[in-house]
C-alpha positions in Angstrom: 118.2 -158.7 -0.2 114.3 -158.1 -0.2 111.9 -159.0 -2.7 110.9 -156.4 -5.1 107.8 -158.3 -6.3 104.1 -157.9 -6.4 100.8 -159.8 -7.4 97.7 -157.8 -8.2 94.5 -158.7 -10.5 95.1 -158.4 -14.0 92.4 -156.6 -14.8 93.1 -153.8 -12.7 96.7 -153.8 -13.7 95.2 -153.1 -17.3 93.2 -150.3 -16.0 96.0 -148.7 -14.4 97.7 -148.9 -18.2 94.4 -147.8 -19.8 94.4 -144.6 -17.8 97.7 -143.4 -18.0 97.9 -144.4 -21.7 96.8 -141.1 -23.2 100.1 -139.1 -21.9 102.7 -141.9 -23.1 105.1 -140.3 -25.4 105.2 -141.2 -29.0 108.2 -139.0 -29.7 111.9 -140.6 -30.2 113.3 -137.5 -28.6 112.8 -138.6 -25.0 112.3 -142.5 -25.7 112.3 -143.1 -22.0 108.8 -141.2 -21.7 107.6 -144.3 -24.1 107.6 -146.2 -20.9 105.1 -145.9 -18.2 106.8 -145.5 -14.5 105.3 -147.8 -11.7 106.0 -147.0 -8.1 104.7 -149.8 -5.7 104.8 -148.9 -1.8 103.4 -150.7 1.1 99.9 -149.6 0.5 99.6 -148.8 -3.0 100.7 -148.8 -6.7 100.8 -145.8 -9.1 101.0 -145.7 -13.0 102.7 -142.4 -14.1 103.1 -141.4 -18.0 104.4 -138.0 -19.1 104.8 -136.9 -22.9 106.0 -133.4 -22.2 102.9 -131.8 -22.3 100.5 -133.7 -20.2 101.2 -135.9 -17.1 98.8 -138.8 -15.9 98.9 -140.6 -12.7 96.7 -143.5 -11.7 96.6 -145.2 -8.0 95.5 -148.5 -6.7 95.2 -149.8 -3.3 96.6 -153.2 -3.6 96.3 -154.9 -0.2 99.3 -156.8 -0.7 102.4 -157.4 1.9 105.3 -155.5 0.3 108.9 -155.5 1.8 109.8 -152.6 0.5 109.0 -149.5 -1.8 110.2 -150.0 -5.4 109.8 -148.6 -8.9 110.2 -150.0 -12.5 109.6 -148.7 -16.3 107.4 -150.8 -18.5 106.3 -150.3 -22.0 102.5 -150.8 -22.8 103.2 -153.4 -25.0 100.2 -154.9 -26.9 100.0 -158.2 -25.3 98.9 -156.5 -21.9 96.2 -155.1 -23.3 94.9 -157.0 -26.0 94.8 -160.4 -24.3 91.4 -161.0 -22.9 91.3 -161.3 -19.1 90.1 -164.4 -17.7 88.5 -164.6 -14.4 90.7 -164.7 -11.3 93.7 -163.9 -13.5 96.6 -162.2 -11.7 99.7 -160.8 -12.8 103.1 -161.0 -10.8 105.6 -158.3 -11.3 109.2 -159.1 -10.2 111.8 -156.5 -10.7 114.9 -158.5 -11.2 118.6 -157.2 -11.2 120.1 -155.8 -14.1 116.8 -153.9 -15.0 114.9 -156.9 -16.1 111.2 -157.2 -15.3 109.7 -160.5 -15.2 105.8 -160.8 -15.4 103.9 -163.6 -14.8 100.3 -163.9 -15.6 98.5 -166.4 -14.4 94.9 -167.7 -15.1 94.1 -171.4 -16.1 97.6 -171.2 -17.9 100.7 -169.4 -17.1 102.6 -166.9 -19.4 105.9 -165.3 -18.3 107.4 -162.3 -20.3 110.7 -160.8 -19.2 111.4 -157.3 -20.4 114.7 -154.9 -20.1 113.7 -151.9 -19.6 115.7 -148.3 -19.2 116.7 -147.1 -15.7 113.9 -145.5 -13.5 116.6 -142.6 -12.9 116.4 -141.6 -16.6 112.4 -140.8 -15.8 111.5 -137.4 -14.6 110.9 -136.9 -11.3 107.0 -136.1 -11.6 106.3 -134.8 -8.4 108.5 -131.8 -9.0 106.0 -131.0 -11.6 103.4 -129.5 -9.3 104.2 -126.4 -8.2 104.9 -125.5 -4.4 101.7 -123.9 -2.9 101.5 -122.8 0.7 98.0 -124.8 0.7 96.2 -126.6 -1.8 94.4 -124.7 -4.1 91.5 -126.3 -6.3 89.5 -125.0 -8.8 86.4 -127.2 -10.1 85.3 -126.7 -13.7 82.3 -128.6 -15.1 84.3 -131.2 -17.3 81.5 -131.1 -20.2 82.1 -127.4 -20.6 85.8 -127.6 -20.5 86.1 -130.2 -23.0 83.7 -128.1 -25.3 85.9 -125.4 -24.7 89.1 -127.0 -25.6 87.4 -128.3 -28.9 87.0 -124.8 -29.9 90.7 -123.8 -29.5 92.0 -126.7 -31.7 93.6 -124.9 -34.3 96.7 -125.9 -36.0 99.2 -124.9 -32.9 96.7 -126.2 -30.5 98.1 -124.0 -27.7 96.0 -122.7 -25.3 96.3 -120.0 -22.4 94.6 -120.4 -19.0 94.5 -117.0 -17.3 93.7 -117.3 -13.4 92.8 -114.6 -11.1 95.3 -113.6 -8.5 94.7 -113.7 -4.7 97.3 -113.2 -1.7 97.6 -116.6 -1.4 98.5 -117.5 -5.4 95.2 -118.1 -7.2 91.6 -117.0 -6.4 89.6 -120.4 -6.9 86.4 -118.4 -6.7 86.7 -115.8 -9.8 86.4 -116.7 -13.4 89.3 -118.1 -15.2 90.1 -116.8 -18.7 90.9 -119.0 -21.7 92.3 -117.6 -24.6 94.2 -118.7 -27.8 95.1 -117.0 -31.3 93.5 -118.8 -34.6 93.7 -117.4 -38.1 95.2 -114.1 -36.6 91.8 -113.8 -34.3 92.4 -113.7 -30.5 89.9 -115.5 -29.1 89.0 -115.7 -25.4 86.5 -117.4 -23.3 85.6 -117.3 -19.8 85.2 -120.3 -17.5 83.4 -120.0 -14.3 84.3 -122.1 -11.5 81.5 -124.7 -10.1 80.8 -123.7 -6.3 79.2 -127.1 -5.3 82.3 -128.9 -4.1 
């Protein structure tokens, strides 16, 4: 059959993992979410992580010849992130049969790791998480203001509610967004204004 194999720059591979690391689950309730899901197609490789509260996707154009699209799971083991990346080092990912993934890190020396992973079918279908909307609705906020606001909401429960203004298309992305949470019996509300310059 076709080869489920790709070789990419090792530093890029590490950056993909680092990007999605914050949303990797630490809970034992759904062990499969402790893994990163990788999806490879003809033009790009995507890393996806989800812990049930947050989902992160990192995409890299790989510039390789890939026979067929394939996907696999990988646990972000320390070996990948801690080893210093030598210049010109690459990692070859080879999805073998029986849920075995063979990783070959090549630089001045060659290191091979073979990992057995759960089936990709057990991972959630992450595209379904995004709601179906008739058109792509975007709301742009100031990142520093949003972080500042969310930090003030970090109470024991740590839950926060976003209330968007409705429009006939679903969400009005020009009107303000209300953020509220309850902290020590006090309901606290903040209004976040969208940035218009985009």
